[in-house]
N, CA and C atoms as an extended XYZ file, in Angstrom:
270
Properties=species:S:1:pos:R:3:atomname:S:1:resname:S:1:resid:I:1 pbc="F F F"
N         7.839      -28.438       24.735 N   UNK     1
C         8.717      -29.461       24.176 CA  UNK     1
C         7.879      -30.444       23.355 C   UNK     1
N         8.406      -30.806       22.226 N   UNK     2
C         7.703      -31.709       21.317 CA  UNK     2
C         7.897      -33.166       21.734 C   UNK     2
N         6.883      -33.963       21.484 N   UNK     3
C         6.973      -35.393       21.764 CA  UNK     3
C         7.411      -36.183       20.542 C   UNK     3
N         7.782      -35.479       19.492 N   UNK     4
C         8.205      -36.173       18.280 CA  UNK     4
C         9.571      -36.809       18.483 C   UNK     4
N         9.757      -37.933       17.815 N   UNK     5
C        11.042      -38.634       17.851 CA  UNK     5
C        11.861      -38.229       16.633 C   UNK     5
N        13.120      -38.639       16.646 N   UNK     6
C        13.971      -38.418       15.476 CA  UNK     6
C        13.339      -39.055       14.252 C   UNK     6
N        12.787      -40.234       14.412 N   UNK     7
C        12.150      -40.925       13.287 CA  UNK     7
C        10.965      -40.118       12.750 C   UNK     7
N        10.179      -39.533       13.635 N   UNK     8
C         9.062      -38.682       13.204 CA  UNK     8
C         9.580      -37.526       12.347 C   UNK     8
N        10.645      -36.894       12.805 N   UNK     9
C        11.223      -35.775       12.055 CA  UNK     9
C        11.817      -36.246       10.727 C   UNK     9
N        12.408      -37.426       10.715 N   UNK    10
C        12.971      -37.957        9.474 CA  UNK    10
C        11.876      -38.245        8.452 C   UNK    10
N        10.755      -38.739        8.912 N   UNK    11
C         9.611      -38.976        8.024 CA  UNK    11
C         9.154      -37.640        7.427 C   UNK    11
N         9.122      -36.625        8.256 N   UNK    12
C         8.734      -35.288        7.791 CA  UNK    12
C         9.741      -34.752        6.776 C   UNK    12
N        11.021      -34.935        7.041 N   UNK    13
C        12.064      -34.502        6.099 CA  UNK    13
C        11.925      -35.249        4.778 C   UNK    13
N        11.668      -36.548        4.830 N   UNK    14
C        11.486      -37.326        3.601 CA  UNK    14
C        10.325      -36.780        2.772 C   UNK    14
N         9.235      -36.428        3.436 N   UNK    15
C         8.072      -35.865        2.751 CA  UNK    15
C         8.431      -34.523        2.104 C   UNK    15
N         9.122      -33.688        2.835 N   UNK    16
C         9.539      -32.379        2.324 CA  UNK    16
C        10.510      -32.551        1.152 C   UNK    16
N        11.441      -33.496        1.268 N   UNK    17
C        12.395      -33.749        0.183 CA  UNK    17
C        11.680      -34.134       -1.104 C   UNK    17
N        10.636      -34.941       -0.996 N   UNK    18
C         9.865      -35.322       -2.188 CA  UNK    18
C         9.158      -34.107       -2.790 C   UNK    18
N         8.676      -33.217       -1.932 N   UNK    19
C         8.054      -31.987       -2.427 CA  UNK    19
C         9.083      -31.111       -3.130 C   UNK    19
N        10.255      -30.984       -2.526 N   UNK    20
C        11.328      -30.205       -3.144 CA  UNK    20
C        11.719      -30.780       -4.499 C   UNK    20
N        11.813      -32.099       -4.571 N   UNK    21
C        12.170      -32.754       -5.826 CA  UNK    21
C        11.134      -32.436       -6.902 C   UNK    21
N         9.860      -32.522       -6.543 N   UNK    22
C         8.812      -32.215       -7.508 CA  UNK    22
C         8.915      -30.771       -7.967 C   UNK    22
N         9.105      -29.855       -7.045 N   UNK    23
C         9.220      -28.444       -7.396 CA  UNK    23
C        10.445      -28.175       -8.264 C   UNK    23
N        11.553      -28.832       -7.958 N   UNK    24
C        12.755      -28.663       -8.788 CA  UNK    24
C        12.522      -29.204      -10.196 C   UNK    24
N        11.832      -30.322      -10.302 N   UNK    25
C        11.516      -30.856      -11.627 CA  UNK    25
C        10.527      -29.961      -12.372 C   UNK    25
N         9.588      -29.364      -11.658 N   UNK    26
C         8.683      -28.385      -12.282 CA  UNK    26
C         9.481      -27.196      -12.801 C   UNK    26
N        10.409      -26.721      -11.984 N   UNK    27
C        11.250      -25.588      -12.384 CA  UNK    27
C        12.100      -25.969      -13.592 C   UNK    27
N        12.620      -27.185      -13.604 N   UNK    28
C        13.446      -27.660      -14.719 CA  UNK    28
C        12.640      -27.706      -16.011 C   UNK    28
N        11.393      -28.139      -15.926 N   UNK    29
C        10.532      -28.181      -17.107 CA  UNK    29
C        10.350      -26.784      -17.692 C   UNK    29
N        10.149      -25.815      -16.832 N   UNK    30
C        10.003      -24.432      -17.281 CA  UNK    30
C        11.325      -23.923      -17.857 C   UNK    30
N        12.429      -24.250      -17.227 N   UNK    31
C        13.748      -23.822      -17.724 CA  UNK    31
C        14.006      -24.375      -19.115 C   UNK    31
N        13.590      -25.591      -19.368 N   UNK    32
C        13.764      -26.184      -20.694 CA  UNK    32
C        12.967      -25.387      -21.728 C   UNK    32
N        11.760      -25.008      -21.382 N   UNK    33
C        10.945      -24.207      -22.307 CA  UNK    33
C        11.589      -22.849      -22.558 C   UNK    33
N        12.132      -22.247      -21.511 N   UNK    34
C        12.841      -20.977      -21.664 CA  UNK    34
C        14.062      -21.179      -22.563 C   UNK    34
N        14.761      -22.283      -22.373 N   UNK    35
C        15.914      -22.591      -23.212 CA  UNK    35
C        15.552      -22.684      -24.684 C   UNK    35
N        14.388      -23.263      -24.974 N   UNK    36
C        13.930      -23.355      -26.370 CA  UNK    36
C        13.694      -21.965      -26.954 C   UNK    36
N        13.052      -21.108      -26.177 N   UNK    37
C        12.797      -19.743      -26.642 CA  UNK    37
C        14.109      -19.005      -26.867 C   UNK    37
N        15.028      -19.127      -25.913 N   UNK    38
C        16.323      -18.465      -26.051 CA  UNK    38
C        17.060      -18.967      -27.290 C   UNK    38
N        17.025      -20.274      -27.516 N   UNK    39
C        17.707      -20.842      -28.673 CA  UNK    39
C        17.095      -20.317      -29.970 C   UNK    39
N        15.766      -20.299      -30.040 N   UNK    40
C        15.084      -19.806      -31.235 CA  UNK    40
C        15.338      -18.333      -31.501 C   UNK    40
N        15.642      -17.584      -30.455 N   UNK    41
C        15.894      -16.147      -30.581 CA  UNK    41
C        17.379      -15.798      -30.481 C   UNK    41
N        18.224      -16.818      -30.533 N   UNK    42
C        19.678      -16.624      -30.445 CA  UNK    42
C        20.078      -15.793      -29.221 C   UNK    42
N        19.454      -16.094      -28.102 N   UNK    43
C        19.787      -15.415      -26.855 CA  UNK    43
C        20.703      -16.300      -26.028 C   UNK    43
N        21.577      -15.699      -25.249 N   UNK    44
C        22.454      -16.504      -24.396 CA  UNK    44
C        21.671      -17.186      -23.279 C   UNK    44
N        22.161      -18.335      -22.862 N   UNK    45
C        21.538      -19.068      -21.755 CA  UNK    45
C        21.721      -18.296      -20.459 C   UNK    45
N        22.915      -17.787      -20.248 N   UNK    46
C        23.236      -17.140      -18.977 CA  UNK    46
C        22.729      -15.708      -18.956 C   UNK    46
N        21.972      -15.386      -17.918 N   UNK    47
C        21.434      -14.045      -17.723 CA  UNK    47
C        21.762      -13.600      -16.297 C   UNK    47
N        22.963      -13.041      -16.106 N   UNK    48
C        23.379      -12.700      -14.738 CA  UNK    48
C        22.443      -11.730      -14.038 C   UNK    48
N        21.885      -10.773      -14.786 N   UNK    49
C        20.983       -9.814      -14.141 CA  UNK    49
C        19.715      -10.501      -13.619 C   UNK    49
N        19.259      -11.534      -14.315 N   UNK    50
C        18.093      -12.293      -13.859 CA  UNK    50
C        18.419      -13.058      -12.570 C   UNK    50
N        19.588      -13.679      -12.528 N   UNK    51
C        19.981      -14.410      -11.315 CA  UNK    51
C        20.097      -13.471      -10.122 C   UNK    51
N        20.676      -12.306      -10.346 N   UNK    52
C        20.819      -11.325       -9.269 CA  UNK    52
C        19.447      -10.909       -8.757 C   UNK    52
N        18.523      -10.651       -9.671 N   UNK    53
C        17.165      -10.247       -9.296 CA  UNK    53
C        16.472      -11.343       -8.484 C   UNK    53
N        16.582      -12.588       -8.931 N   UNK    54
C        15.971      -13.704       -8.201 CA  UNK    54
C        16.534      -13.778       -6.786 C   UNK    54
N        17.855      -13.704       -6.659 N   UNK    55
C        18.488      -13.790       -5.343 CA  UNK    55
C        18.066      -12.637       -4.445 C   UNK    55
N        18.001      -11.437       -5.007 N   UNK    56
C        17.566      -10.285       -4.215 CA  UNK    56
C        16.139      -10.493       -3.704 C   UNK    56
N        15.259      -10.956       -4.585 N   UNK    57
C        13.867      -11.192       -4.191 CA  UNK    57
C        13.759      -12.275       -3.118 C   UNK    57
N        14.513      -13.355       -3.293 N   UNK    58
C        14.470      -14.433       -2.308 CA  UNK    58
C        14.920      -13.946       -0.937 C   UNK    58
N        15.944      -13.135       -0.927 N   UNK    59
C        16.464      -12.628        0.352 CA  UNK    59
C        15.458      -11.723        1.043 C   UNK    59
N        14.672      -11.000        0.265 N   UNK    60
C        13.639      -10.148        0.848 CA  UNK    60
C        12.604      -10.993        1.585 C   UNK    60
N        12.254      -12.136        0.995 N   UNK    61
C        11.213      -12.983        1.574 CA  UNK    61
C        11.748      -14.033        2.544 C   UNK    61
N        13.064      -14.145        2.654 N   UNK    62
C        13.654      -15.151        3.538 CA  UNK    62
C        13.445      -14.773        5.001 C   UNK    62
N        12.781      -15.663        5.716 N   UNK    63
C        12.555      -15.432        7.152 CA  UNK    63
C        13.354      -16.393        8.022 C   UNK    63
N        14.226      -17.197        7.381 N   UNK    64
C        15.077      -18.101        8.128 CA  UNK    64
C        14.368      -19.375        8.519 C   UNK    64
N        15.035      -20.274        9.130 N   UNK    65
C        16.328      -20.113        9.782 CA  UNK    65
C        17.543      -20.189        8.845 C   UNK    65
N        17.339      -20.560        7.583 N   UNK    66
C        18.500      -20.585        6.678 CA  UNK    66
C        18.939      -19.148        6.417 C   UNK    66
N        20.239      -18.926        6.444 N   UNK    67
C        20.773      -17.581        6.236 CA  UNK    67
C        20.656      -17.184        4.770 C   UNK    67
N        20.733      -15.886        4.515 N   UNK    68
C        20.733      -15.410        3.133 CA  UNK    68
C        21.896      -16.015        2.348 C   UNK    68
N        23.048      -16.148        2.992 N   UNK    69
C        24.218      -16.721        2.330 CA  UNK    69
C        23.982      -18.196        1.996 C   UNK    69
N        23.381      -18.920        2.912 N   UNK    70
C        23.069      -20.325        2.659 CA  UNK    70
C        22.056      -20.469        1.545 C   UNK    70
N        21.043      -19.622        1.568 N   UNK    71
C        20.030      -19.629        0.518 CA  UNK    71
C        20.664      -19.343       -0.843 C   UNK    71
N        21.562      -18.376       -0.868 N   UNK    72
C        22.247      -18.039       -2.121 CA  UNK    72
C        23.047      -19.220       -2.649 C   UNK    72
N        23.748      -19.913       -1.786 N   UNK    73
C        24.528      -21.083       -2.211 CA  UNK    73
C        23.631      -22.140       -2.847 C   UNK    73
N        22.499      -22.396       -2.209 N   UNK    74
C        21.567      -23.399       -2.729 CA  UNK    74
C        21.060      -22.969       -4.105 C   UNK    74
N        20.641      -21.721       -4.217 N   UNK    75
C        20.065      -21.277       -5.480 CA  UNK    75
C        21.101      -21.123       -6.578 C   UNK    75
N        22.313      -20.775       -6.250 N   UNK    76
C        23.350      -20.729       -7.295 CA  UNK    76
C        23.559      -22.116       -7.886 C   UNK    76
N        23.475      -23.124       -7.068 N   UNK    77
C        23.592      -24.508       -7.548 CA  UNK    77
C        22.392      -24.885       -8.411 C   UNK    77
N        21.204      -24.478       -7.979 N   UNK    78
C        20.003      -24.720       -8.779 CA  UNK    78
C        20.135      -24.019      -10.130 C   UNK    78
N        20.589      -22.772      -10.123 N   UNK    79
C        20.769      -22.038      -11.382 CA  UNK    79
C        21.703      -22.793      -12.327 C   UNK    79
N        22.786      -23.351      -11.793 N   UNK    80
C        23.732      -24.090      -12.644 CA  UNK    80
C        23.050      -25.266      -13.332 C   UNK    80
N        22.282      -26.015      -12.579 N   UNK    81
C        21.583      -27.164      -13.162 CA  UNK    81
C        20.567      -26.721      -14.212 C   UNK    81
N        19.867      -25.644      -13.940 N   UNK    82
C        18.876      -25.150      -14.894 CA  UNK    82
C        19.548      -24.657      -16.172 C   UNK    82
N        20.686      -23.979      -16.039 N   UNK    83
C        21.419      -23.532      -17.234 CA  UNK    83
C        21.882      -24.723      -18.051 C   UNK    83
N        22.324      -25.775      -17.382 N   UNK    84
C        22.735      -26.981      -18.099 CA  UNK    84
C        21.573      -27.555      -18.898 C   UNK    84
N        20.383      -27.560      -18.317 N   UNK    85
C        19.204      -28.056      -19.032 CA  UNK    85
C        18.859      -27.152      -20.214 C   UNK    85
N        18.957      -25.855      -20.015 N   UNK    86
C        18.661      -24.916      -21.099 CA  UNK    86
C        19.619      -25.112      -22.275 C   UNK    86
N        20.875      -25.397      -21.967 N   UNK    87
C        21.882      -25.571      -23.025 CA  UNK    87
C        21.618      -26.827      -23.851 C   UNK    87
N        20.962      -27.817      -23.258 N   UNK    88
C        20.773      -29.096      -23.909 CA  UNK    88
C        19.519      -29.192      -24.777 C   UNK    88
N        18.746      -28.110      -24.857 N   UNK    89
C        17.486      -28.193      -25.604 CA  UNK    89
C        17.747      -28.372      -27.092 C   UNK    89
N        16.783      -29.032      -27.738 N   UNK    90
C        16.857      -29.234      -29.186 CA  UNK    90
C        16.069      -28.174      -29.919 C   UNK    90
């Protein structure tokens, strides 16, 4: 049994949330660059086969405790935000 308190765990969650935010912003920066390339090459923003491949790969490496379905929900939302950023490139 752990001697950690709820506050200890909350501090840990806050630290992890900041890491997630940084990683999401890193991913967004890359998505913007991809959006520029797609725009210059007249390619569509949405690539369903790419999203399917990413989800399949993530599920292979998922060891839980989050379920594959939960992971998919999170990443589908991330994909939406990234597509929005790609659409907005100049």
